[in-house]
N, C-alpha and C positions, 0 to 999 in steps of 0.2 A: 441045361444052362447055355445061353447063347455065347458064341465066340466073340470076344472084344475086337473092335475094329480100330486100328491105329489111324490117327489123323493123317499120317503120311500116305496112307492107302486111299485117301479121298482127295479128289482133284480140288484145287482152289476155287474153280468155277462153281462147283457144287456147294461148297462151304459158303462162299459169298452170296450165292442165290438163296440158300436157306435162310440167311440173316436179313435178306432184303425186306426193308420196312420194319425191322425189328422183330422180336419173338414174343411180344406181349400185347394183349388187348384188354380192355375193360368192358365188361358186358353185364347187362342187368340180370338179376337172378330169376326174374319173371318177365315174360313178353309184354311189351307196351303195344296192345292190339287195338285199343279203342280209346275214346275219351274218358270212359270210366276208369280203366286201368292207368291212364295217364293222370287223372285227378287223384287217384289213390297214391300213386308213386311219387308225384311231384305236387304242385300246388292245385287245390287248396289242402288236400289230404295231409301232405307232409307237415304242415303246421302243427297238426295234432301231436305228431311225434316229437317235434322240436320243443313243444310246450311241456310234454311229459318229462323229457330229458332236462329241461331248464328247471323243473321242479324237483326232479330226482336224478342227479347227475350220473348215478350208477347205472341207470337205464341205457346209457350210451352203449354198454357191452351187449345189451339185448337187441337193441333196435338199429345198430350200425355194424359195420365190419371191423371197427377199430380193435376189438379184443382179439381178433384172429388175423390182424394185419401185421406183417413184418416189414420194417424199413430196412432195406439192404443198402448200407452206407459205405462209401468209399471216398478217398481223395485221389485215387489212381496212382498212388506212389510206389506200390509193390505189386503189380499185377502179374499173376502167373509167373512165368520165367522171364517176362519182358522188363520188369523193373518200373521205373517212373515214367509211365506213358501219359499221365494226365487223366483228368476225369472223362473227357469225351471218348477217349480210346478205351477207358475202363467200362463204358456203358454196356457194350455187348455181353461182357462177363457178368455184370450185375443183373441184366436182363435174364441171362441164363440161369443164375442162382435163384432169382425170383420164380422162374419156371419150374425149377426143381422142387422149391417149396410146395408149389401147387400140385405138381404130379405125384410127388412122393408122400407129402403129408397133408394134402388138402387144406393148406393154409395160403391165404393171399399174401402177396408181397409186392412192394413197389421199390424199384431202384432209386436211390438218391445219390447222385455223383456230385461232389462238392468242389468248387473251384477255389479251395482254400486249404492250407495245411495248418492253419492256426488252431491249436487245441481249444483255446477259450472260445473262439468263434464257432467251432463245430459243436461244442457242448452247448453254447448259448442257442444255436439254431435248433438243435434236436430237442432241447428243453421247451422251446416255443412251439415245436411241432408235435410235441408228446400227445395232445388229444386225437392225433390222426393215426396212431399205430399202438400195438400192444407189445411190441418187442423190437429190439434192434440187433441185427446181424452185422457186425462190422466185417468189412472185406478189404484185403489188399492194402492195408495201411502199413507203412514202413516202420520197422523198429529203429530206435527205441521209443519213437513217438506214440506207437500203437499201445504200449503199456500204460503211459499216462492217460491217453484217451480213453481206454477201455475203463480204467480205475475211476476216472472223473465221471463218466456216464453211469457207471454202476452206483456211485455215490449220489448222483443228482437226479436220476430218473427212477421212478418207482414201477419198473418193468424189467423183464429179462433182457440182459445185454450180454453178447458173446462175440469175441473176435475169433471167427471161424479158423483163420490161418493159424492161430494158436492152438485153441482148444480142440477143434475138430481133428486136426492133425495129431495131436497128442493122444485123444482118446481112441482113434483107430490104430495108432501105432501100438499103444498099450494092449489093445485087444489082440492084434496080431502077434505081439510078443507073448501074450498068455498062451495063444494057440501053439506057437513055436516051442515054448518051454514044455508044454504038455506032450507034444509030439516026440520031443527029444528026451523026455523023462528027467528034465531038469527043474529045480525049484526057482520060481521066478525071483524070489527076494534074494537068492544067492548068485544071481547073475552079475557079471562085471560088464558094464555098459559104457560105451563111448558114444557121446553125442557130438557129432561134427557139424558145427554151426550153432551160433548163439544169438540168432535173430529171433523173430516171434515164434516160430515153430520149435526151434531148439530149446528155448526157455521154457515154454509150455510142456514139452516132452519131458525135460528133466524135472519139473515141478510135479507132474502127474506121476511119474515114476517113483518119486520120493513118497508121495501120498500113498502109492500102492505098496510101499515097503521095500523098494529097491534102494540099497544104500550105497553100493559101489558104483558111482556115476562120475565120469570124467567128462567135463564139458570143454569143447575146444572151439575157439573163434579164430578169426583171421590172423591174430596175433599170437596164438598158441593156447596152451592149456590155461583155463580159468582157474586162478588160485588166489587165496586171500592176501598174498603179499604184492599183487599187482596194483600199481597206482593208476592205470589207465582205464579202469572199469567204470561203467555207468552204474547208478544205484541198483538196477535190477540184476546185473551180473554180480556185483559185489555182494548182494544178498545170497545169491546162489553159491558164490565162492566159498562162503562160511559153511554150506551144507553139502557140498560135493567134494570130489578129489580126496577121499579119505586116505589114499596111498601117498599123498604129498608129492605127486609127480610135478615135474617142471619140464619145459620144452614145448614141443608141438604134437602134431598128430603122430609123428614118428615115435615119440616116446609113449603116446597114450595107447596105441593099438595092440602092441605085442601082448599076447596072452588074453585079450579081451574075448568075452563070449558073444558080445553084441555091438554091431556098429549101426547107428542110426544117423544117416546122412541127410542133413537139411541145410546144406551150405552153398550149393551151386559150384563148389571147387572140385577139382579132380583128385582122386586118391589112387596112388600107384598100386599095381597088383602085388608087388613085393610086400607092401605094408599089410594087406588083408591076408596075405599067405602067412604072416607071423601071428595071426589071431589063434585063439584056442581051437582045438578040434571041435566039430559039430557047431561051428559059428553060425550066427544069424546076421545077415546083412540086409538092412533096409535102406536102400539108396534112393531117397525120395525126391531129390531135386528134379524139376521139370524145366524144359523138355529133356535134358541130358542128365541121367543119373550121375552120382559121383564116380561110380565105376561101372563099366559095362556088365549088365546082368550075366552074360555068358562067362565073362572072366571071373566074376564074383562067385559063380557056381562051381569053379574049380577048387575053391578053398572053403566054401560055407555049405552047410547042410540045407539051409533055407535062405532064399533071396526073395525080397520084395522091392517094388519100386512104386512110384506115383503114377505110372503110366498104365493105360488100359490095354496095351498090346503085350504085356508080360504078366506072368502069374502073380498072385499076391499083391494086387493093386491096393495100397494104402490110400484110401479115397475119403475125403471129408463127407461125401454124400452118405456114407454109411452112418454118420453120426448126427450131423446138424438138423436135418428135417425132423427126425425123432426127438431130438433134444428139445427143439422149440415147440414141437407138438405137445410133448409131455409137460413141459413147463406151462404152457398156455392152458392145457387141460386141467392142471392142478391149480390154476390161478396163482402160480409162484411169482414173486417179485424179484427173485435172484436165481441165478444158475450156479448152484454150489458145487464144491469138490465132490460131495456125496452123490449128487446127480450125475457128474461127469464119470465117476467110478461106476455108478449103476448102468450108464450107457455102455461103458467098456464091457462090463460083465454080460450085458444083453448080446452084444456083437459076438463075443467070444463064445457064448453058449450056442449060438447058431452055427458058428464055424465048427464047434466040437462035434456036431452031428455028421460031418463029412470031412474030417480033418485029414490033411495030407500035406506033404512038403510044398505043394503048389496050391494049397487052399487053407492057409492059416487064418484068412479072413473070408467072410462071404463075398459073393459078387456084388459089385456096386449097384446092380439092378435087381438084387434078390428081394422079392416083395414081402418077405417075412421080417426084413430088418427094421424098417421104420416103425411099424406097430409094436414090435418087441422093445425097441429102444424107448418109444413114447411111454409105454406102460411102466417100464422100469424106472424112468426118470420121474414120471407122475407119482409113483409109489415112494421114490426117495424124497420128493418134494413134500409129500404128505407126512412122511415120518419126521 
């Protein structure tokens, strides 16, 4: 297994040169060598294909790339750890994600960076573009607008839609937590979990943990513990407030962490060492904020049995790459119109099963470049979609 390389070890000049001209190209699937191949590929031959599709619209999946094309869509409002940098600055990230879909799952993808944050406008635009693609991967859309946007697109488009910052993060986090629980001899459903951060990733993590049977979850946002008596919650947080915090805790992270088995950090805030020191023995800490984790991994390791981050230069990288290429590949292979909770849990199980083959405190999830992962996730998701 190759050693991960931190971005800080690579010179800016090398990074910028690598991106010069962008990272994507469009190329024909067969060479256009002479007038015959040109006539078959384009006019007059292509008219025969257009006529066939006009007569039988379902043939578009056979004779074009639409059925295997993913639209990678962002408004640039929550890019990596950079925040609202706008659509143009988000484009290199979307190009990278499109390249990952091709390299890992053999799926075509095209970046669409939108110069609007209006949900109605984005939904209308993607509805009009629907004949051009077979799935939508939402990326880097800020909360809480991302929840409404994803919900609306799922309702109005007849194809798989997933906001990767939410569900990709949640799926890999749950897979890592399964591995950690197995390694520590603990029962997943009996863990006491604190999720620090109630944005896109935090909300999705809490929801998927609930779906997996974890009941003792405390969600903490920038104003404190999310509970049903708070009057400042948006509808998404209010719904989770009724399903979490079974201990009835009040206050902030200081009141949530003592005695907890698991900390999932998706907040970009800093958590002092003394708070993680108060967690239960053999604790698990996933400090996933990028580029700076909520707590330094070396410090967290003083008090936790297992530590993970979102970075490639530390063990246990909780990386969406482990989930999203296989999820979209499996959904498209199965002809699914939705990505369901069962499909997400199937993806989690597939990732955890691969990790189980080589489980260790520094390997509770597979490497982000493990070639076994995407095919296993795709098969599991396709089977769940078929069921």
